[in-house]
C-alpha positions in Angstrom: -73.6 -56.3 -58.4 -74.0 -54.5 -55.0 -75.8 -51.1 -55.6 -76.7 -48.1 -53.5 -79.8 -46.2 -53.8 -80.5 -42.8 -52.1 -84.3 -42.5 -50.8 -86.4 -39.9 -49.4 -88.6 -40.2 -46.2 -86.2 -42.7 -44.4 -85.8 -41.1 -41.0 -85.3 -43.5 -38.2 -84.4 -47.2 -37.4 -88.0 -48.1 -37.5 -88.0 -47.1 -41.2 -84.8 -49.2 -41.9 -86.5 -52.4 -40.1 -89.6 -52.0 -42.1 -87.6 -51.8 -45.4 -85.3 -54.8 -44.3 -88.0 -56.9 -43.0 -90.6 -56.2 -45.8 -88.2 -56.8 -48.4 -85.6 -59.3 -47.6 -87.5 -62.2 -48.6 -87.5 -60.9 -52.3 -84.1 -59.0 -52.5 -81.9 -60.6 -49.8 -79.5 -58.9 -47.5 -80.6 -55.3 -47.4 -78.5 -52.3 -45.7 -79.8 -49.2 -44.8 -77.3 -46.3 -43.9 -79.0 -43.9 -41.7 -75.8 -41.6 -41.2 -76.2 -40.0 -44.7 -78.4 -37.3 -46.1 -80.5 -38.5 -48.0 -80.4 -42.1 -46.5 -78.8 -44.9 -48.5 -80.3 -48.3 -49.2 -77.6 -51.1 -50.5 -78.4 -54.4 -51.7 -77.3 -57.1 -54.3 -79.0 -56.4 -58.0 -78.5 -59.1 -60.3 -80.6 -57.8 -63.4 -82.5 -54.6 -64.5 -85.9 -56.1 -63.7 -85.1 -56.9 -60.2 -83.9 -52.9 -59.9 -87.4 -51.9 -61.3 -89.1 -54.3 -58.7 -86.7 -52.9 -55.9 -87.8 -49.3 -56.6 -91.6 -50.1 -57.0 -91.4 -52.1 -53.5 -89.6 -49.3 -52.0 -92.4 -46.8 -53.2 -95.1 -49.3 -52.0 -93.6 -48.7 -48.5 -93.8 -45.0 -48.7 -89.8 -44.6 -49.6 -88.8 -42.9 -52.9 -85.7 -43.9 -54.7 -84.3 -40.7 -55.9 -81.2 -41.9 -57.9 -80.0 -44.9 -60.3 
Protein backbone atom coordinates (compact mmCIF):
# COMPACT_ATOMS: atom_id res chain seq x y z
CA UNK A 1 0.00 0.00 0.00
CA UNK A 2 1.34 3.46 -0.87
CA UNK A 3 1.69 5.48 2.31
CA UNK A 4 2.59 9.12 2.95
CA UNK A 5 4.40 10.34 6.05
CA UNK A 6 4.97 13.90 7.24
CA UNK A 7 8.53 14.55 8.40
CA UNK A 8 10.49 17.27 10.21
CA UNK A 9 13.76 18.88 9.07
CA UNK A 10 13.33 18.35 5.31
CA UNK A 11 14.10 21.76 3.83
CA UNK A 12 15.42 21.42 0.29
CA UNK A 13 16.16 19.25 -2.71
CA UNK A 14 19.41 18.15 -1.09
CA UNK A 15 17.45 16.67 1.82
CA UNK A 16 15.11 14.94 -0.62
CA UNK A 17 18.06 13.50 -2.56
CA UNK A 18 19.68 12.26 0.66
CA UNK A 19 16.47 10.45 1.65
CA UNK A 20 15.88 8.94 -1.80
CA UNK A 21 19.48 7.85 -2.41
CA UNK A 22 20.04 6.51 1.11
CA UNK A 23 16.82 4.52 1.37
CA UNK A 24 15.97 3.40 -2.18
CA UNK A 25 17.85 0.09 -1.91
CA UNK A 26 15.84 -0.92 1.17
CA UNK A 27 12.48 0.69 0.39
CA UNK A 28 12.21 1.08 -3.39
CA UNK A 29 10.75 4.17 -5.05
CA UNK A 30 10.45 7.10 -2.65
CA UNK A 31 8.81 10.43 -3.45
CA UNK A 32 9.52 13.56 -1.39
CA UNK A 33 6.98 16.39 -1.74
CA UNK A 34 8.72 19.71 -1.04
CA UNK A 35 5.55 21.72 -1.77
CA UNK A 36 3.85 20.90 1.53
CA UNK A 37 4.55 21.96 5.10
CA UNK A 38 5.59 19.80 6.80
CA UNK A 39 7.20 17.99 3.88
CA UNK A 40 5.82 14.60 2.88
CA UNK A 41 7.56 11.36 2.00
CA UNK A 42 5.63 8.67 0.11
CA UNK A 43 6.55 5.06 -0.54
CA UNK A 44 5.14 1.56 -0.81
CA UNK A 45 4.76 -0.07 2.61
CA UNK A 46 4.02 -3.80 2.54
CA UNK A 47 4.00 -4.69 6.25
CA UNK A 48 4.24 -3.09 9.71
CA UNK A 49 7.88 -4.10 10.24
CA UNK A 50 8.86 -2.28 7.05
CA UNK A 51 7.12 0.86 8.33
CA UNK A 52 8.99 0.66 11.64
CA UNK A 53 12.27 0.20 9.77
CA UNK A 54 11.51 3.17 7.50
CA UNK A 55 10.80 5.48 10.44
CA UNK A 56 14.04 4.36 12.15
CA UNK A 57 16.03 4.90 8.95
CA UNK A 58 14.56 8.38 8.52
CA UNK A 59 15.50 9.24 12.11
CA UNK A 60 19.04 7.97 11.50
CA UNK A 61 19.26 10.45 8.61
CA UNK A 62 18.01 13.28 10.85
CA UNK A 63 14.40 13.45 9.66
CA UNK A 64 11.75 12.66 12.26
CA UNK A 65 8.48 11.17 10.97
CA UNK A 66 5.71 13.00 12.79
CA UNK A 67 2.60 11.05 11.81
CA UNK A 68 1.43 7.50 11.11
